[in-house]
N, C-alpha and C positions, 0 to 999 in steps of 0.2 A: 724213359726220359721224355718229357713233354716239350715239343718244340716251342720256342718263344712265341711264335705267332698263334699258338693254340692255348697258351696259358690264360687262366682267368686273371682278373685284376688282383685277387687275393694271392694267387700263386706267384704272380710277378712281384708283388710287394714283399712276400716272404723271401723270395730269392734275393731281392735287393737287401733285405735286412741281414740275411745270412752272409751275403757277399761283403757287406760292410763290417760285420763282426769277424768274419774269417776270409780275408782277401784272397788267400791262396786257394781256398776251396771255391770261391766265386770264380776265379780265373780258370781253374781246372774245369768247372762246370761249363763255362762258355766255350772252352776248347772242345769239350765233348759235344756240345751243341753244334759246333762247326763240322764235326765228323758226321753228325746227322744230316746237315745241309749237303754234304758231299754225296751221301747215299740217296738223297732225294733228287739229285740231278738226273735228267732224262737223257741227256746226250753225253757221250764219252768226252767230248772236248770241254764241256762245262765242268764235268767231274774232275777232269785233269787239272784245270785251273784252280778249282777249289782245293783239290788234293795238295798241289804244290804250295799254295798259300798256307794251308794248315800245317804241312810239314815244316815250313819255314818258321811259323809261329811257335810250334811245339819245340823245335830245336833251340830257338832263341830264349825260350822261357827259362826262368830260374827254378823251375819245378822239375826235379830229377825224374820222378815217375813219368812226367809228360815227355821228357827227352827220350826215355826208354820206349814210350809208345811211338814216337816219331821214328826211331830206328827200326822198330818192328814193322810199322806200316811201310816204310821205305824198302825194307828187306823183301816184303811180300807185295810190292807194288804191282807186279805183273799179274798176280792172282786177283788182286783187288780190282783191276781194270775189267775183268770179265763181268762184274756186276752190271756195268753200263752196256755191255755188248749182249747180255742175255736177253732172249726174246720174251722171257717172262718178267723182266725187270719192271716194265710199266704195269703189268697186271698185279704184281706183288705190291707195288707202291700204292695202288688204289685201295688195297686192303687195310692200309694203316690210317 
């Protein structure tokens, strides 16, 4: 998955065209991009805010697979939080 900030103009245009033709797919793609945003957070507090907003968005969506993802993420919330506490988190981020 290419973060929106790193997409070329051509990739961005392609995403817009796909989103227009397949709105559910476009919405799901943006939701997954939000998950990437969460994992790019350097501080636990920032990640927690993004995580809670993402869970809320996923649960309110009319996309059943995304609701299932929300339930899974919420179920393993405690384990996901360790990503932000890991001393190697910053180092691993720089590699991407």
